[in-house]
C-alpha positions as a printed Julia matrix, in Angstrom:
437×3 Matrix{Float64}:
 73.96  -106.78   -99.62
 75.99  -109.9    -99.14
 77.54  -111.21  -102.36
 78.98  -114.62  -103.17
 81.75  -115.89  -105.37
 80.68  -116.84  -108.92
 82.22  -120.26  -108.21
 79.45  -121.14  -105.76
 76.34  -123.07  -106.65
 74.31  -123.1   -103.52
 71.6   -124.96  -101.63
 69.01  -122.79   -99.95
 67.58  -125.63   -97.9
 69.2   -124.52   -94.62
 69.06  -120.76   -95.04
 65.71  -119.35   -93.94
 67.03  -115.86   -93.18
 67.29  -113.26   -95.96
 69.79  -110.41   -95.62
 67.77  -108.29   -98.01
 64.7   -108.46  -100.23
 64.46  -105.79  -102.9
 61.85  -105.27  -105.59
 62.76  -104.25  -109.1
 59.35  -103.61  -110.62
 57.52  -106.86  -109.87
 60.77  -108.83  -109.9
 61.65  -110.35  -106.55
 65.37  -110.51  -105.86
 66.52  -112.63  -102.93
 70.04  -112.69  -101.54
 70.57  -115.29   -98.82
 72.97  -115.77   -95.92
 74.56  -118.99   -94.67
 74.52  -120.73   -98.03
 75.67  -124.35   -98.1
 77.83  -125.22  -101.09
 76.82  -128.26  -103.14
 80.09  -130.16  -103.1
 78.81  -132.83  -105.49
 78.35  -130.29  -108.32
 82.06  -130.16  -109.13
 81.55  -130.23  -112.87
 79.23  -127.26  -112.76
 81.49  -125.37  -110.38
 84.39  -125.81  -112.76
 82.23  -124.62  -115.62
 81.23  -121.45  -113.78
 84.84  -120.77  -112.84
 86.0   -120.8   -116.44
 86.55  -117.12  -117.39
 84.33  -117.12  -120.47
 81.2   -115.27  -119.39
 83.15  -112.04  -118.68
 83.8   -111.92  -122.43
 80.12  -111.18  -122.99
 79.12  -107.58  -123.75
 78.68  -105.6   -120.5
 74.93  -105.39  -120.98
 74.54  -109.16  -121.28
 74.26  -111.6   -118.38
 74.06  -115.36  -117.81
 72.0   -117.08  -115.13
 71.18  -120.66  -114.18
 67.62  -121.36  -115.31
 64.55  -123.47  -114.71
 64.72  -126.95  -113.26
 68.26  -126.65  -111.9
 67.23  -123.65  -109.81
 64.17  -125.49  -108.53
 66.26  -128.5   -107.54
 68.94  -126.41  -105.84
 66.32  -124.57  -103.81
 64.9   -127.96  -102.8
 68.3   -129.18  -101.6
 68.65  -131.63  -104.48
 71.41  -132.23  -106.99
 70.19  -131.19  -110.44
 70.51  -133.83  -113.13
 71.09  -131.12  -115.71
 72.18  -127.51  -115.35
 70.94  -125.19  -118.07
 71.68  -121.51  -118.48
 69.72  -118.56  -119.84
 71.33  -115.44  -121.23
 70.39  -112.05  -122.59
 73.14  -112.48  -125.18
 72.23  -113.5   -128.71
 73.23  -116.91  -130.1
 75.8   -115.15  -132.3
 77.38  -113.45  -129.3
 77.48  -116.75  -127.42
 79.15  -118.51  -130.34
 81.74  -115.76  -130.64
 82.48  -116.01  -126.93
 82.92  -119.79  -127.01
 85.04  -119.64  -130.14
 87.3   -117.0   -128.55
 87.91  -119.24  -125.53
 88.31  -122.5   -127.47
 85.16  -124.12  -126.07
 83.73  -126.78  -128.36
 80.1   -126.44  -129.43
 77.93  -129.38  -130.51
 74.45  -130.06  -131.82
 73.55  -126.83  -133.63
 69.96  -127.95  -134.23
 68.76  -125.85  -131.29
 70.34  -122.65  -132.53
 67.26  -121.33  -134.36
 65.43  -121.49  -131.02
 68.33  -119.75  -129.3
 70.12  -122.71  -127.72
 73.88  -123.17  -127.94
 75.31  -126.4   -126.49
 78.84  -126.2   -125.07
 80.93  -129.28  -124.31
 82.99  -128.87  -121.14
 84.55  -131.44  -118.8
 82.81  -134.25  -120.72
 79.44  -132.64  -119.98
 76.99  -130.8   -122.21
 75.7   -127.41  -121.09
 72.85  -125.65  -122.86
 72.83  -121.87  -122.89
 69.61  -120.42  -124.32
 68.91  -116.84  -125.31
 65.92  -115.23  -123.6
 62.9   -115.5   -125.88
 59.23  -114.8   -126.38
 56.78  -117.24  -127.97
 55.19  -115.37  -130.86
 52.99  -118.17  -132.24
 52.15  -121.53  -130.67
 50.05  -124.44  -131.95
 49.91  -126.56  -128.82
 53.09  -128.43  -129.76
 55.65  -126.03  -131.25
 56.39  -122.33  -131.04
 57.83  -119.6   -133.22
 60.13  -117.52  -131.03
 61.65  -114.06  -130.92
 64.76  -113.25  -128.9
 64.58  -110.69  -126.12
 66.66  -109.17  -123.33
 63.68  -109.1   -120.93
 64.09  -111.73  -118.2
 60.49  -111.37  -117.08
 59.14  -112.06  -120.58
 61.18  -115.25  -120.74
 59.98  -116.35  -117.3
 56.38  -115.65  -118.34
 56.5   -118.18  -121.19
 57.56  -121.04  -118.89
 55.08  -123.64  -117.68
 55.08  -123.63  -113.87
 56.08  -121.01  -111.33
 58.58  -123.37  -109.72
 60.32  -123.7   -113.1
 60.36  -119.98  -113.91
 63.16  -118.81  -111.6
 66.74  -117.78  -112.4
 69.83  -117.99  -110.22
 72.64  -115.51  -110.77
 76.23  -116.71  -110.62
 76.65  -114.54  -107.51
 74.01  -116.52  -105.59
 71.13  -114.13  -106.28
 67.69  -115.59  -106.99
 65.4   -113.85  -109.51
 61.76  -114.78  -109.06
 59.01  -113.02  -111.07
 56.03  -115.29  -110.3
 56.4   -116.34  -106.66
 58.0   -119.64  -107.6
 60.1   -119.77  -104.44
 57.05  -119.29  -102.23
 55.19  -122.01  -104.14
 58.16  -124.33  -103.77
 58.33  -123.75  -100.01
 54.57  -124.28   -99.71
 54.65  -127.4   -101.93
 52.29  -125.78  -104.45
 52.25  -126.5   -108.18
 50.81  -123.64  -110.23
 50.97  -122.53  -113.83
 52.61  -119.22  -114.64
 49.82  -116.74  -115.22
 46.63  -118.23  -116.69
 46.58  -122.03  -116.72
 44.37  -122.1   -119.82
 46.86  -120.04  -121.83
 49.92  -121.94  -120.65
 48.3   -125.28  -121.52
 47.22  -124.15  -124.99
 50.82  -123.14  -125.75
 51.85  -126.79  -125.28
 49.25  -129.39  -124.3
 51.96  -131.65  -122.89
 52.03  -129.22  -119.97
 48.97  -131.04  -118.64
 51.13  -134.1   -117.98
 54.0   -131.96  -116.76
 51.65  -130.5   -114.18
 50.78  -134.0   -112.95
 54.43  -135.04  -112.94
 55.58  -132.1   -110.88
 52.61  -132.45  -108.57
 53.87  -135.95  -107.76
 57.33  -134.56  -107.22
 56.53  -131.43  -105.18
 53.17  -131.78  -103.41
 53.05  -133.32   -99.95
 49.56  -134.76  -100.21
 47.05  -135.76  -102.91
 44.08  -133.58  -103.79
 45.66  -130.19  -103.1
 44.86  -128.7   -106.51
 43.44  -125.31  -107.38
 39.94  -125.76  -108.87
 40.72  -123.37  -111.74
 43.72  -125.48  -112.69
 41.65  -128.66  -112.87
 38.99  -126.83  -114.89
 41.61  -125.69  -117.39
 43.04  -129.2   -117.67
 39.62  -130.74  -118.34
 38.73  -128.06  -120.89
 41.96  -128.67  -122.82
 42.42  -132.43  -122.38
 41.55  -133.21  -126.01
 44.58  -131.2   -127.09
 46.72  -134.13  -125.95
 45.39  -136.11  -128.91
 47.79  -134.13  -131.11
 50.87  -134.86  -128.98
 53.14  -137.7   -130.06
 52.99  -140.96  -128.12
 56.72  -140.8   -127.42
 56.41  -137.44  -125.63
 53.38  -138.6   -123.68
 55.05  -141.83  -122.6
 58.14  -139.95  -121.43
 56.01  -137.92  -119.02
 53.66  -140.73  -118.05
 56.52  -143.01  -117.04
 57.69  -140.46  -114.48
 54.16  -139.99  -113.14
 53.7   -143.75  -112.67
 56.77  -144.12  -110.45
 56.36  -140.79  -108.63
 54.44  -139.86  -105.52
 50.62  -139.86  -105.52
 50.5   -141.98  -108.69
 47.19  -143.61  -107.78
 45.58  -140.23  -107.08
 46.96  -138.66  -110.26
 45.89  -141.5   -112.56
 42.38  -141.47  -111.1
 42.32  -137.72  -111.64
 43.29  -138.23  -115.28
 40.21  -140.41  -115.73
 37.99  -137.87  -113.97
 39.28  -135.01  -116.15
 39.01  -136.99  -119.43
 42.78  -136.93  -119.89
 43.08  -140.74  -119.96
 41.08  -140.96  -123.19
 43.71  -139.01  -125.12
 46.93  -140.57  -123.82
 46.32  -144.26  -124.51
 45.08  -145.47  -121.13
 42.37  -148.15  -121.33
 38.81  -146.82  -121.37
 37.78  -148.98  -118.43
 41.05  -149.21  -116.59
 41.19  -151.48  -113.55
 41.58  -148.69  -110.99
 41.04  -150.99  -108.04
 43.95  -153.18  -109.1
 45.98  -150.04  -109.8
 45.43  -148.78  -106.24
 46.52  -152.15  -104.84
 49.68  -152.3   -106.93
 50.6   -148.69  -106.13
 50.63  -149.7   -102.46
 52.51  -152.93  -103.21
 55.37  -151.24  -105.05
 56.07  -148.44  -102.58
 59.82  -148.12  -102.01
 60.53  -151.05  -104.37
 61.51  -148.93  -107.41
 59.33  -150.66  -110.02
 59.58  -150.08  -113.72
 56.83  -147.8   -115.06
 55.4   -150.65  -117.13
 55.01  -152.76  -113.99
 52.72  -150.14  -112.45
 50.86  -149.38  -115.67
 50.07  -153.05  -116.34
 47.82  -153.09  -113.28
 45.35  -150.91  -115.22
 45.16  -153.47  -118.02
 42.87  -156.49  -118.17
 43.66  -158.43  -121.35
 46.61  -158.73  -123.78
 44.76  -156.63  -126.36
 45.06  -153.7   -123.96
 48.84  -153.89  -124.41
 48.49  -153.71  -128.19
 46.25  -150.65  -127.97
 48.66  -149.03  -125.54
 51.55  -149.68  -127.9
 49.7   -148.09  -130.83
 49.31  -144.84  -128.91
 52.46  -144.63  -126.79
 55.01  -146.5   -128.94
 56.33  -148.43  -125.95
 59.54  -150.41  -126.42
 59.69  -154.1   -127.25
 60.99  -154.86  -123.75
 58.19  -152.86  -122.13
 55.59  -154.64  -124.21
 57.07  -158.05  -123.32
 57.11  -157.17  -119.61
 53.48  -156.08  -119.73
 52.4   -159.31  -121.42
 54.42  -161.35  -118.92
 52.8   -159.63  -115.93
 49.31  -159.98  -117.39
 49.85  -163.69  -117.9
 51.48  -164.57  -114.58
 50.28  -162.05  -111.99
 47.7   -164.55  -110.68
 49.1   -168.02  -111.46
 52.77  -167.57  -110.53
 52.73  -166.95  -106.79
 54.78  -167.92  -103.75
 54.62  -171.47  -102.39
 52.38  -171.9    -99.36
 53.07  -174.2    -96.39
 56.71  -174.67   -97.3
 60.1   -173.45   -96.19
 60.87  -172.42   -99.78
 58.22  -169.85  -100.81
 60.51  -168.55  -103.56
 60.73  -171.95  -105.27
 57.97  -171.42  -107.91
 59.72  -168.27  -109.13
 63.12  -169.97  -109.18
 61.72  -172.93  -111.12
 60.22  -170.54  -113.65
 63.61  -168.9   -114.22
 65.33  -172.28  -114.58
 62.72  -173.51  -117.07
 62.51  -170.3   -119.12
 66.25  -170.08  -119.85
 65.72  -166.47  -120.99
 68.35  -163.84  -120.24
 65.87  -161.39  -118.69
 63.81  -163.95  -116.76
 65.19  -162.89  -113.38
 64.46  -159.24  -114.09
 60.87  -160.05  -115.04
 60.37  -162.16  -111.93
 61.66  -159.3   -109.79
 59.09  -156.98  -111.38
 56.37  -159.59  -110.73
 57.39  -159.76  -107.07
 57.16  -155.97  -106.84
 53.73  -156.08  -108.5
 52.59  -158.65  -105.91
 54.08  -156.69  -103.01
 56.44  -159.53  -102.01
 59.22  -157.34  -100.65
 60.94  -160.06   -98.63
 60.98  -162.52  -101.54
 62.2   -159.76  -103.83
 65.28  -159.21  -101.66
 65.91  -162.97  -101.63
 65.59  -163.16  -105.4
 68.0   -160.25  -105.86
 70.58  -162.16  -103.82
 69.99  -165.47  -105.6
 72.44  -166.59  -108.28
 70.85  -168.76  -110.96
 72.51  -172.21  -110.74
 73.73  -173.99  -113.84
 72.25  -177.4   -114.62
 75.32  -179.67  -114.32
 74.44  -182.33  -116.96
 74.64  -181.97  -120.74
 73.67  -184.21  -123.64
 77.32  -185.13  -124.07
 77.39  -186.45  -120.5
 74.47  -188.76  -121.26
 76.03  -189.96  -124.51
 79.07  -191.05  -122.55
 76.82  -193.46  -120.64
 76.14  -195.29  -123.93
 72.84  -193.7   -124.97
 72.92  -192.31  -128.51
 69.27  -191.67  -129.4
 68.65  -187.93  -129.54
 65.01  -188.34  -128.54
 65.93  -190.52  -125.57
 68.64  -188.07  -124.49
 66.09  -185.24  -124.56
 63.65  -187.19  -122.38
 66.37  -188.11  -119.91
 67.65  -184.52  -119.7
 64.18  -183.32  -118.76
 63.8   -186.07  -116.14
 67.18  -185.18  -114.66
 66.28  -181.5   -114.66
 63.1   -182.3   -112.72
 65.09  -184.33  -110.19
 67.6   -181.51  -109.86
 64.81  -178.96  -109.26
 63.2   -181.16  -106.59
 66.55  -181.34  -104.78
 66.62  -177.54  -104.58
 69.28  -177.48  -107.33
 71.69  -179.31  -104.99
 72.25  -182.6   -106.88
 75.59  -182.74  -108.65
 76.52  -184.29  -111.98
 77.64  -187.71  -110.76
 74.56  -188.17  -108.6
 72.29  -187.28  -111.51
 74.15  -189.52  -113.97
 73.85  -192.44  -111.56
 70.1   -192.11  -112.03
 70.62  -192.56  -115.8
 72.69  -195.68  -115.25
 70.02  -197.17  -113.01
 67.36  -196.37  -115.59
């Protein structure tokens, strides 16, 4: 059996050949050849190299867990690297204290999570556990040394794997096969997993958009379980729902997944409008491909009237900026469009920015252009620097005009002239117009 240095975090993307597959009970253990080191995971490599884990009792081990394993197997850099251990929280604390590693945020300790601060990064190390009692939102846990029991309580097979620090993959529920085959499945019975935490319904949709190659490749039993338990989402906080929904909206297959939410009665319990504009949603999903829209830009296409934004906010607790963006798009998605039969199609959007004088006006216009599918104009707008109107009230006063009302009128007239010139007229040219007037 080929072994690897504990300092290696590896990508399995280019290593189809296994040197050995052994079975320990129903546990699948893979050890791979020709592993490609992830050079960009320097922080994690340094963490693994620190000689702290050997201080654990001989019967205790530490492995990389969950999403980081899934991402590494997919050839991706994990955003976070979490660890699981058969050691107790007390043993972990003693180990970190003995090596001078700082620990922060002890709120997770009663659920078995110790957070270590290393190299300006936070690393969570969680004791293996079993969910004793669940209510669809929270769980009472018991610590265990059984890796399979811990894997069994996780949501999806692709998130239930562990990676040893020697490069060995531990897979109890065929997660690696599902990952290779682009399949998203619950661990064990979908109905049971969902009832442990109803948010897993949205997590299923999110990971489907991330993993699956095509829409509509769901197991019928999974969809049945989702529909049967959809009402459980009514008890989940809006903040948690919005966090998942945002990722679904900007992921792959968003139009398919949102339609599916309506078909399975999920939409009713997560704040989506009862009669969402699915036709507009399909159009906008196509428009924004590869343009990296904000989630609110995509979601607004489902909405019809400003009151829909208010209802959405009541359920999802969207931010003030998100609410403002939604209202802006609702108001201007039809009336603020590119100029036709002109060499300056971007001009209406530029004029809007000049007239609004708001700090985030350019950002909102860029989201509107994404919504409308105007990719070329979007790139132009992103390169455009907002010009500064060259005339002030003081400049007009110096011409001998002192009336505030008259100065205001003249400033607006000069601004209009400046806009018509394509923002090219300079101060002296504009002031000459005042003198003539």
